[in-house]
C-alpha positions in Angstrom: 105.3 83.7 96.7 105.6 81.1 100.0 103.1 81.7 102.8 106.0 83.4 104.8 107.2 85.6 102.0 103.8 86.9 101.6 103.4 87.0 105.6 105.9 89.4 106.2 105.4 91.3 102.8 102.0 92.6 104.0 103.3 92.4 107.6 105.9 95.5 106.7 103.6 97.3 104.4 101.4 97.2 107.3 103.9 98.9 109.2 104.7 101.1 106.8 101.4 102.2 106.8 101.1 102.6 110.7 103.9 104.6 110.3 102.4 107.0 108.3 99.4 107.5 109.9 101.7 108.3 113.2 103.4 110.9 111.3 100.1 112.4 110.3 99.0 112.3 114.3 102.4 114.1 114.8 102.1 116.4 112.1 99.4 118.0 114.3 101.1 119.0 117.0 103.9 120.1 114.7 105.0 123.9 116.0 107.0 125.8 112.7 108.7 128.1 115.4 112.2 128.5 116.7 111.5 127.5 120.0 108.6 124.7 119.1 110.2 123.0 116.4 112.6 120.5 118.4 110.0 119.7 120.8 107.9 118.6 118.2 110.6 116.5 116.7 110.6 115.1 119.9 107.1 113.9 120.6 106.5 110.6 121.3 104.1 109.8 118.1 107.1 111.1 115.8 109.5 108.9 117.6 107.1 105.7 117.6 106.4 106.4 114.1 110.5 106.8 113.5 110.4 103.3 115.2 107.8 101.7 113.1 109.5 102.6 110.0 113.2 100.9 111.4 111.3 98.0 112.2 109.8 98.1 108.8 113.0 98.7 106.9 114.4 95.6 108.7 111.1 93.6 107.6 111.6 94.8 104.4 115.3 93.8 104.2 114.0 90.1 105.5 111.6 90.3 102.5 114.3 90.9 99.8 116.3 88.0 101.5 113.6 85.7 101.0 111.7 87.0 97.7 112.4 88.2 94.2 112.5 92.2 94.3 109.8 91.6 91.6 107.4 90.0 93.3 107.9 91.6 96.5 107.6 95.0 95.4 104.4 95.3 93.7 103.0 94.7 97.9 104.0 98.1 98.2 100.9 99.7 96.5 98.9 97.7 98.9 99.6 101.1 101.4 97.1 102.9 99.2 94.4 100.7 100.6 96.1 100.2 104.3 96.8 104.0 104.9 93.2 105.3 103.8 91.3 102.5 106.3 93.7 103.5 109.1 92.6 107.1 108.4 89.4 106.4 108.4 89.4 104.6 111.6 92.1 106.3 113.8 92.2 109.7 112.2 88.4 110.1 111.5 88.8 111.0 107.5 85.8 109.9 105.3 86.3 106.9 103.0 84.6 107.5 99.3 83.5 105.5 97.0 86.8 106.2 94.8 89.1 105.4 97.3 87.5 102.1 97.3 87.3 101.6 94.0 90.7 102.3 93.5 92.1 100.4 96.0 90.1 97.5 94.1 92.4 98.4 91.2 95.7 98.4 92.7 94.7 94.6 94.6 94.0 93.7 90.9 97.2 95.0 89.6 99.5 93.7 92.7 97.6 90.5 91.4 98.2 90.2 87.8 102.4 91.8 88.3 102.5 88.9 90.7 100.9 85.9 89.3 102.9 83.1 87.4 
């Protein structure tokens, strides 16, 4: 995998992770009532999250154009690392040792699956 492919792939996963945290933030304002649902779906946080997901999708298309799927796809698992870290710093969620241990296992698994 070239540096360009690796960089674009990681940026894509980071964008997807940021979008997920924004969806979580938007969900906190979600009102499940007839009068509250539409304003909730039009919230700035949700619109920004969907925009980021859209950009990430376009980036993923570029990744798939320039990199083999069998190499690029395992990197999507890196979201299991980025999301808890972002959730810790942005949402104030706790990071536990088992989350970090699992992240190390995921990194090892991605590495094993993409090395030649």
